[in-house]
N, C-alpha and C positions, 0 to 999 in steps of 0.2 A: 423668732421675733416676727410677728406678722401684723402689718398695717398699724404699727404702734404711733400714736400721737400723744403729745403732753403739752398742756398750755400752762402758763403762769401768768401772774399779775404784777404790773409794774407798780410798786409802791401802794400808798393807800388811796382808794378812790374817794371816800367821804371822810371828812374831819369833824362832822357834827351829827348828833342824833336827828337833827331836823332834816338833813340831806339823806340819811341813811333809810329811814322808815319809809318815805315815798318811793325810793328806789326798789327796796324789797317788795313793797306792795305792787309796783309795776311788773316786776319780775314774776310774781306769783300769778297776776292776773294775765299778763301777756309774755309767757315764757319765750325765750329766744329760740330760733330754730337749732336743731340738734347740730353740734359741731361749729356753731357760729361763735365768734369772738365778741365778748363785751368790751365796753370801753376800758382802756388800759391793759387788755390781756394781749398775749402774744404767743405764738406756737414755738416752743423750744425744739420740739420734734414734730414732724408731720408725715405720716404714712410711712414710716420706716419699716422695711422688712429685709431680713437676711437670715440665713441658716448657718450654723456651725456644726459639723459633723463631729462625731465621737472621735477623740484622738487628733483633732485638727487644731492649729494655731491660727487664729485670724486676727488681724490688726485692724484698729479703727483710728483714722487720721483725719485731720481737717484743722482749719485755722480756729483761733480763739472765738467761742460763741457759736461753734458749729453744732453743738449738742452732744459732744463726747461725754462730758461728766453726767449729763442727764440720762444717757443710755446706761452708764455704769450704775447709777442709783437705782434705776428701774430694774436692771438685771439682778442686784443684789437685794432687791426688795425694800429699799430705804424709802422710796416712793412708788405710787401706783400710777400707771398710765391713764390718761384721760380717755383713750380708746385704743383698741387693738388687744392682742393677746401675746403672752410670752410663755413658752414651754421649756422648762429646764428639767433634764433628767440627771439625777446623781447628786453627790455631795458637793456643795459650792463653798468655795473659799474665795475671799476678796483681799487682794493687796492693794487697797485704796489709799489709806493713810496708815503707814507702818507706825506701830507703837500706840494706835488708838486703843483706849481702854487701860493703859499703863497707870498706876497710881504712883505719884512722885515720892511718897513717904515709904513705900514698900521697896524691898531689895530687888535686884535683878532676878534672883532665884524665885522670890515670891511672885513677881510679875509674870514670869514664865508660866506658872501654874494658873495665874488669873487670866492672862491674855490667851493661853492656850484653851482654857475652858470657855471663854467667850467665842473663840473660833470653832468650837465644836468638838475638841479632843476630850477624851475621858481622863481621868486622873492617872489611871493605869498606863494609858498611851503616853502621856506627858512624861511620866517617871521613866518609861523605856526609852524615850527619845531625848531625855534631858541632856545627856552628855554630848550628844550630837549637836543639839541646839546651841549650847555653850561654845563648843569647838568651832561651829560655823561662824558664830559672832565674834570669836577671838577675844571673849571677855572673862576667861576663867578666873583671873586674880581680882576682878571687880564684881564678881557675881553676888557677893554678899553685901554690896554697897547699895545704899538707896539710890534709885535711878535719878533723883533730883540732882545728884552730884555727877551724873554722866554729861559728857558733852553731847551736842546735838547729833554728832555722827555716831557715838556709841549708842545713844538712844535708839537712832533709826536702825543700826546693825542688829541690835537685839530684837526689835519689832519685826524686822524682815526674817531673821532667822527662825522665829517662832512661827510665822505665817507660812514659810515655805516648807515646814516639816508637818503641816496638816494632812498632806497627801490627798488632796481632793479629787473628785471625778471632774470638776469644772473649776478652773481657776480664773479669776478676773483680776487683772493687773493694770494699774494706772500710774504711770510715771515714777516707779519705785526702783528702776535699775540704776538710778544715779545717786543712791545713798551711799555714804562712807567714802573712803579714799579709793584710788585707783584699784588697788589690789583686791578690796572688798567688791568693787563693781564688777570686776572679772569673775569673782566667785558667784556673785548674784546671776550674771548672765550664763555661766556654765550650769548653775542650778536650774534656771529656766529651761535650758536645752534638756536637762536630765528629766524635768517634769514632762516635757512634750514627748521625748522618747519613751517615757514610761506609759504613755498612752492617755494622758490627762488631756481634756479639752481646755484650751486657752483662748480667752479674749483679751487682747493686749492694746490698751488705749495709751498713745504716747506721741510726743512731738519729736522723739529721737528716731528719725527715719532709718538710721543705720541700724539700730536694735530691731525696728520692725521688719527691715528687710532681711536680716539675719534670721530672725525667729519665726516669722509668720509666711506660710505659703500663700495665703489669700488675705486681702485687705479691703475693708470698707472706707470709702471717701465720703465724708459728710460735708455738706455745704448749706448754711443757714436752715439746719434742721431737717434736711432732706438727704437721702442717699443719691449722691451724684454718679458713683461708679462702684461696682464690686467685681473683682477679678484677681488674677495673679499679682502678687505684691509689686513686682517691678514695674508692671504697667500702670498700676494705680498711682504709685509713688511718683512716676514720671509725669502723669497727668497733674498731680498736686504741685509738683515743682514748676512744671511749664506755667501753669496758672498764676503761681506766686511770682514767676519771673516776669509774666506779662504785666502784672500789677506794678512791679518795681521799674519796668523799662518803658520809657516814653517812646512814642512812635519816632524812629530815626528822622532827624531833620537835616542831617549834613548832606553833602554831595555824594558821599560814598558811605556805605553802612554794612555791617555784618548781617546777613540775611538768614543764615541758618548754621547750625552746628550739630555734629553727631559724634558720639564716642563708641567705638566698637572694641571688643576684646579680641583675643587670639583666634577664637572661632569664627570671627566675622559677624557676630551677632551684636546688635546695639544692646547697651546694658548700662547698669548704674553701679554695680559692685564688681570689683576686680581683685584678684590675688595680688599679694605683695610680690613685686618682681615681674608681673605680667606685662607683655608688650601691648599697649593700648594705642589705637589710631584715632586721632582727632581730625575730622573732616569739617572744613568751614567754607561757606559760601559767601562771597562779597558781591554786592550790587552797587550801582551808582545811578544818580539822576543826570549827571553830565559826565563826560569823559575825565577821568582822573588818572595820573600817572606817578611813577616813582613811589608806590605804596609799599608798606611792610606790615606784616601781620605779627603782632606780639601775643605771646602766650605766657600766662602766669598760673601758678597753683598756689592757693592759700589754704591755711588750716582753719580750725574752728576759732582760733584766737586771732584770726586776720593776720597771721604771720606769713610772709611771702616766702615760701619754701622753694620756689623755682620761678625763673624768669628768663625768657629768651625772646627772640624774634627771628623771623625768616630771614631778614637781611643780615643779622649778625651771625646766623648759622651758614652764610655763604650762598644762599639761594638767590641772592640778588633781590631787586625790587620788581613790582608788576604794575601793569596798567588795567583799568576796567573801564567800560563804557555801558550806557544802558541796554545796548543790543547784546553785548557779550560779558556776562558775569564771570568772575574769576573764582576757581575752585582750587582749594589747597588741602593736602593731607600730611600731617606730621605724626610720626611714631614717637611714643613716650614709654620709657621703661619705668614702671611704677616701683621704684625702690623706696617705698613709703611705709611708715609704721601704720598699724591699724587705726582706722578713724574716719572721719568725714572730711572731705576736701571740696574746694570750689575751684573751677576752672574759669580764669578770666581771659578775655580777648581784648585786644586793642587795634585799631586801624590807625596807622601813623605814617607821616612822611617826614623822614629825618632831615633832609637838606633844608627845609624851611620850618622844621619843628612844629608841624601841624598835626593835631589829632583829630581824625575824622569821626571815630566812633570808639566806645568803650563799653564792654559788657562784663559786668562783675555782679553776681556770678552768671557766666554763660551756660555753665552746667554744674550740677552738684553730683558727686559721686563718692562711692565708698570703697575702702581698702580693707581687705581681710588678711590676716597673717596667721600662720599656723604656729608661730613662736610668740611667746609673751615678750614682745619688745615694745618699748615705749619711746615717744618722741616722734618727730616728723619723719626722719630718715630710718630706713631699715638697712643695717649693715650686715645682715645675715650672720650673726655670731655662730661659732662652732667651738664647743669646748674640746681642746686637743690634750690637755693634761688636767688632772683632778686629784690632788693628794700629794703626799710626800714622795720626793725621789729617793729617799733614804731607804736602803735595803731593809727588810724585816729583821727585827732582832737588834739592830744597831743602836747604840746609846745616843741619846741627843746631847 
């Protein structure tokens, strides 16, 4: 993608022929400068450039309205750019809206052939992959039922299953790893990793930063239609989270405040993603405008449902309280053992004085981090299960 720009118009400019004809005449006699915006137009993308190497997985992130969907539509040929050039080599498949093209009155079986053909598979290829598609979707007993009787989850599962069996050279993905239930979401994620390991090129647009961090080696950060940063995923995600946190957090107005926070893994490197069970160090800096004493630092961990999975404070841990002055900031480091299930978590910090019940500062989230687990465990806590017996204790041949 090289210097790609795309402009759109907000609503209707003219509501009568009397206004439209003079406007068209003026445009023909006095055409606007190339690249200029007319009344009511805006740039959805402006001078966007990035490359994706063969076999690479690249993420695209940004707030709503940043231009992510416009990039997807341009890459898939749905719309054409106003300026710039796009070069794509190989067979392209798009997972933008799973199940697009399904006919409600046709059965699941018939829609597999219909949707597979729309996505570029031949009839022989669909026939060869049919059983794998049905097995992946887990809909064998409903495959001859009209899809209008499917639940939304079943519909999405079948659509995703067809799309991921296209085996493209370039796969464009948009927010589809959240279809179906938890088990099917894990299957979707595992399948995406298989696609990447198989050498396909992947462009993944998502608000799910955990999935982007796991899947993509490089990420593009968009802001108001422009590329703000391109680089290693961990660095780009941190930039995005830092900016979002700055928008959410007002300038500290209290006498004492949390001035900085840093999370590092066992190797000592600052990061966003940690293994389940890994020891993580949280380093916090506290500053003040006036001398403050008898302070305690509170530490919380919340999950995506805003459930408080962990809560403590330095004073409750026996470290006592501390004082801080404008000339002498206070620094604290706390080690946490991340016995958490896989998912996205938020670190919260509070600055509190217990004896007078005064809260000086509160940061939630102070950091966003991700936990990976090699086991398929669900929930907030990871209890590290180990199967020690599996089957009957009865000797072989003994009657039941």
